[in-house]
N, C-alpha and C positions, 0 to 999 in steps of 0.2 A: 651465661644466661642473662638476659635482660631483666631489669626489675619489673614486677607485675604492673600492668596498666589497669587502673580501676576507674570506675565511674559510680557516683552515688545513684542508687535506684530512685525512681520517682516515689512520691509519697504513697501512691496507690500500690505500687509494686512492693514497697517496704511493708505495708499493711498486710498484703497477701502472703509474703514470705514469712512473716512472723506467725502466721497461722500454722505453718508446716512443722512437722517433727524434724529431727536432726538428720536430714538427707542432703547429700552433696553430690551434684551432677558433675560428670567429667566428660568433656568432649575434645576429641582430637581433630585438628583442622589443618588444611592447606588449600588456599584458594577456594573457599566455600561460601563466598558472598551470596550465591544464589540460594543457599540452603540455611545458613546459620541463624538468620533472624527467625525463620519459621520454627526451627528446632528449639531455640531458647524460649520463644513465646509459648510453646507447648509445655514448658516446665515452670513458667512463672506462677507463683502462688502455690506450687506443689513441692518445692525444694527449698532448703535453707540457703544454699549458695550454688553458683554455677561457675566452674573453672574451665577455661578453654586453653588447651596446650597446642600452640600453633608452631608449625615448622616452616616458617618463611613465606607466608602468604604475600603475594604481590598485588592482590586486589583489596577490597574493603572489608575483608573478613574481620580483622581486628577491630576496626572502627564500629562496625555494626554490633559486634558482641559487647563492646564496652558501652555503647549507647543503651543497651538493654540491661545493663547492670551486671554483666559477667566480669570476672577477673580473667585477664589474658596474660599468659606466660609463654615466652618463646623458648623452644628447645630444639637443638639440631636433630634431624631425623636419622635414625638408623633402621629401625623397623617398627611395626605396630606394637609388638610386645614391649620393646624397650621404652617407647614413648608412653605407653599406658602405665608401666611400672614407675616411670618418672612422675607421672601425675598422681599415682597412688601414694608414693612416698611424700610428695608435696603436700598432700591432704592428710597425712597420717596423724597429725596432732588435733584434727577437728572432731574426732570421735564420730558417733552415730553410724550412718550407713552411706555407702557410695553407690551411685547410679551411673553405669556406663551407657552412653548413647552416642551414636554416630551423628555427624552433622547433617546427613541427608535423611535422618529418621525423625519421627515425631512420636511423642508419647500420646497415645490416643485419648481423646477427651471423654468419650462415652465409655465409662467403665462400670462393671457390676460392683466394684468396690474401688476406693480411691488408693492412691499411692500411700497416703498417710495411714489409712486403715490397714493396708498390707503390712507395713512395718510394725505398727502398734500391736497387731495380733500375731506376729511371728512367734513360733515356739522358742523357748529359752535356749534350746540346743540347736537352733537353726542358724547357720552362718550365711546361707545363700538363698536367694529367691529367684525362681525361674519366671520369665516373662515371655509371652507368645510374641513371635516376630512375624510380620506379614510383609511380603515382597510384592511391589507393583512394578510391572514391566510393560512399556509402551501403553501406559494408561490402564492396564488391567491387573487385578489382583491374581497372582499365581497361586492356585489352591491345590493343584494335583501334581502328580509326578514325584511324590515323596517330599514335596516342599512344605506342606502343612500337615500336622501341626509342627511348628518349629519352636521348641522350648530352649531358651538361652538364659544362662546365668548372668543377669545384668545388674542385679541388686545384691549387695553383700555387706556384712558388718565390717566397718572400717578396722583394719588391722588383722582381719581374718582371711583375706583373700589377696591373690596376686595373679598376674597374667603369666601363663607358662611361656618359657622362652623358646619360641619356634619362629621360623620365617613365614609360615602360613598356617591357617586353621588354628590359631592360638585361642585359648579359652581362659576364662577366669577360673581358678581352682581355689577351693576353700578347705578348711580343716574339718569341719563337722558336717552334719547333714544339710540337705537343701530341700526346699518345698516349693510346690507350684503356687502361682497366684492367678487371679483373674484379670491381671493387667495385660495390656498388649501395646506394642509399638509398631509403627509402619515405616518401611523403607520406601520412600517415594522420591527417587532420584530424578532430578530435572535436567540433567546434562545430556549431551547428545550420544547417539550410538557410537560415533567415532571415539568419544571419551570412554564409553563403556568397554569397547574392544581394547583400547590402550590399557585400561585398568586391568583387564583380564590377561593381557599379555604380560604385564608386570606380575600379576598373581602366579602365572604359569612359571615364570622364572624363580619366584620364591618357593613354589612347591617343588620344582625340580631340585633346588638347593636342599630343601628339607629331606627329600627322598635319598639323595646321594650322601647327605651328611650322616645318615644312619649307617651307610656302608663303611665310612671311614671312622666311625665311632668317636668323633671329636665334637660333634654338635648335638648328639642325641639327647633328648630331654631326660633330665635326672630329677624328676619330681620327688619330693619327700614322701615317705610312706603315709604320713598323716595328712597329706593333701590329696584331693581327688576331684575328678571331673564330675559334672552332672551326669545322670544316667543316660540321657539321649546322646550327649556329646561323646561319652565313653563308648556307646554302642556304635555310633557312626565311625569313630576312630578305629574300632576293632574291624568293622566291615571293610573299611578302606585299606588298612594295613595288612590284615590277615587273609582277606579274600580277594579284593579288587587288584591289589598290587602283585598278587601271586599269579594272575592270569597273563597270558601272552599279550605283549604290548600291541600287536597288530589287531587284536580281537576285542580287548576289554572295553574300549570306548564305545564301540558299536553295540556291544551287549548292554552296556550301561544305559545308553540312550534308549534302546528298545525296551529295556526294563522300566525306565521312567515313563516313556511316552505311551507304551501299550499296556503293560501289566499294571502300572501304578496310575493309569488313566490320565496321563499328561495331555492327551488329545482333547480332553474336556476344557482345557484352558483356551481353546480357540486359536486364532491366528497368532496373537501375541505369545501364547503358550508354545506353539510350534517353533517360533523363532527362539524363545527362551531355552527350551529343552534341547534344541539343536545346537545353539551357540554355547550354552553353559554346561550341557550334559555331554555333547559329542565333540564339538570343535575344541572346547577348552581342555578336555581330558586328553584329546589327541595331541594338542600342543604341548602339554606337560610331558607326555611320553617322548615326543620328538626332541624336546629340549634335553631330556635325560640322555637319550641316545647320542645326541650331538656332543654333549659334554664328555661322555664316556669315550666316544670315538676320538675326540681331540686328545684326551689324556693318553690313549693307547698309541696314537700315531706320532705324538711328539714327545713321549716319555715324560709328560707333564703330570704333576700331582693333581688329584681330583679337586683339591682346594683351589689351585691355580687355574684349572680348566673352568671351574664354576665362575671364578672371578672374570676370566677372559670372555666367557660367553654371556654372562648375565650381569656383571658388575657387582655381584654380591661377594663380600669378603667374609668368609667364615671365621677368619682370625680377628675379627673386629671386636672381640671381647663380649659378644652377646651371649 
């Protein structure tokens, strides 16, 4: 690991940061020069520190982050959960609260109450705070199809939360109760559709590995009894694992798309919504199923272990110690 790269904040930024309670933002990056400045600027004056965990950016991500007063640390990428827990451990001695935000997200400026107020008024037995997440796709906010409201545990007491070890759909889990806030953040990705499709192809590989890992019982999540997901995340996990994955593979992605688009009113999102729900609700889910079938078929035909077949088809090594 390289030594942290730091830059002194400007006088105005220092004055703003000193107004904030003890909140430390954590951002994971790789080649995010198009987003990172906007993300950090949405946090200035609202958090005590900003730490960027970078995994080998080849653009100006690091330089932009440092110029805005962030601390940048490099760490080799394994998966999102491992990278996030590396950052959590790195900040473990800072106390206060941790805020997880992606590089292509911004903490919305117009709030009914501030980030500081949310933390200062949190109940004594509250370890995690839920923030509303909004997704923008092809320039339009996606409101329907079950996308909103999306409550995510993004703010938690330092030392009370960690990222569950999964290849996909990982969440922050905390020890005690969580509460909702009036805060919101927006996912406004500026990269191309080609990039978006490539990202979801990678996601599909990770999700296929997650599904198959449960069959071999070597990578299944072993969360402590005193750690828990937030209510909405737990419900979505239940619906996915106990209902969706029990349906026939040739049918379930079609049913899921129709459920989102027709029953949950996804058609009200207009043309961008049609593309979003088709690509993210139908094509993506079909791709996951196809990858699972491909891996299982390879293992059967070659007498290969599922672990080796997963690595052969996706490049994911379940034995990597995650």
